[in-house]
C-alpha positions in Angstrom: 96.1 99.1 113.1 98.1 98.4 109.9 97.6 95.1 108.2 100.0 93.4 105.9 97.8 94.4 102.9 97.8 98.0 104.1 101.6 97.9 104.5 102.1 96.5 101.0 99.9 99.2 99.5 101.7 101.9 101.4 105.0 100.5 100.0 103.6 100.4 96.5 102.4 104.0 96.6 105.9 105.0 98.0 107.5 103.2 95.0 105.0 104.9 92.6 105.9 108.3 94.0 109.6 108.0 93.0 109.1 106.1 89.7 107.9 108.0 86.7 105.8 107.7 83.5 107.0 110.2 81.0 108.4 112.5 83.6 105.5 112.3 86.1 105.3 110.1 89.2 103.3 107.0 88.6 101.4 107.9 91.8 99.9 110.9 90.0 98.0 108.5 87.9 97.1 105.9 90.6 94.5 106.8 93.1 93.6 104.5 95.9 89.9 103.5 96.2 89.2 103.3 100.0 86.5 100.7 99.6 87.4 98.2 102.3 87.4 98.3 106.0 84.8 97.8 108.7 81.9 100.3 108.8 78.8 100.5 110.8 75.5 100.0 109.0 74.6 103.6 108.7 78.0 104.6 107.3 77.9 101.7 104.8 74.4 102.8 103.7 75.6 106.4 103.2 78.6 105.3 101.2 76.5 103.0 99.0 74.1 105.9 98.4 77.1 108.0 97.3 78.2 105.4 94.7 80.6 103.1 96.6 80.5 99.7 94.9 81.5 96.7 96.9 84.3 94.7 95.3 85.9 97.6 93.4 89.7 97.2 93.3 92.1 98.9 95.7 94.0 100.9 93.0 93.4 102.3 89.5 96.3 103.2 87.2 94.6 105.8 85.0 97.1 105.5 82.2 96.1 103.8 78.9 98.7 101.5 77.4 98.5 99.3 74.4 95.0 97.9 74.0 94.0 98.8 77.6 92.2 101.9 78.9 94.0 101.6 82.3 94.8 99.1 85.0 92.8 98.0 88.0 94.8 96.4 90.7 93.5 94.4 93.7 96.2 94.1 96.3 96.2 91.2 98.7 98.6 90.2 101.5 100.4 86.8 100.9 97.8 84.1 101.1 94.9 86.6 100.7 91.9 85.6 98.7 89.6 87.5 96.4 86.0 87.8 97.4 83.3 86.9 94.8 82.6 90.7 94.5 86.2 91.5 93.8 86.5 88.7 91.3 83.4 89.9 89.5 84.7 93.5 89.4 88.0 92.4 87.8 86.1 90.3 85.3 83.8 93.2 84.5 86.7 95.6 84.0 88.5 93.1 81.7 85.3 92.7 79.6 85.3 96.5 78.8 89.0 96.9 77.9 90.9 97.3 81.2 93.9 95.4 82.4 92.7 94.1 85.7 94.8 92.0 88.1 95.0 90.7 91.6 98.5 90.7 93.1 99.9 89.3 96.3 102.2 91.7 98.1 104.3 94.7 97.0 106.8 92.8 94.8 104.1 91.2 92.7 102.1 94.4 92.4 105.2 96.4 91.4 106.1 93.8 88.7 102.6 93.8 87.4 102.7 97.6 87.0 106.1 97.5 85.3 104.9 94.8 82.9 101.8 96.8 82.1 103.7 100.0 81.4 106.2 98.1 79.3 103.5 97.3 76.7 104.1 100.8 75.3 107.3 101.8 73.7 106.7 105.5 74.6 106.6 105.0 78.4 109.8 105.4 80.3 110.3 104.9 84.1 112.5 106.4 86.7 112.5 110.0 85.5 113.4 109.4 81.8 111.5 111.1 79.1 
């Protein structure tokens, strides 16, 4: 069953597929991290053994801009709240040179990405080069 947070992320990825960084879709640089969701104990244990870290953000924009190595984005539905683990992850990523934000909904997340990309004069959106 789709949640408002899931729907916002699907919309953001759709937007990222048609908007470009230097001729390539933003989505090519922005994998989702499927960290959330309910899992049984055995599956949670297996994932943790394989390196899943609770609290890691939903999306990573693997495109360095300005002083940042990339952008971590935690996406929440309107009124959603960060967990302590999510807050700690964002703070850790900021401490090592990443732009790391929490956004509510599609519009706020899209704007955060656009502002991040605008930090570099060599980045062009919407298919420009």
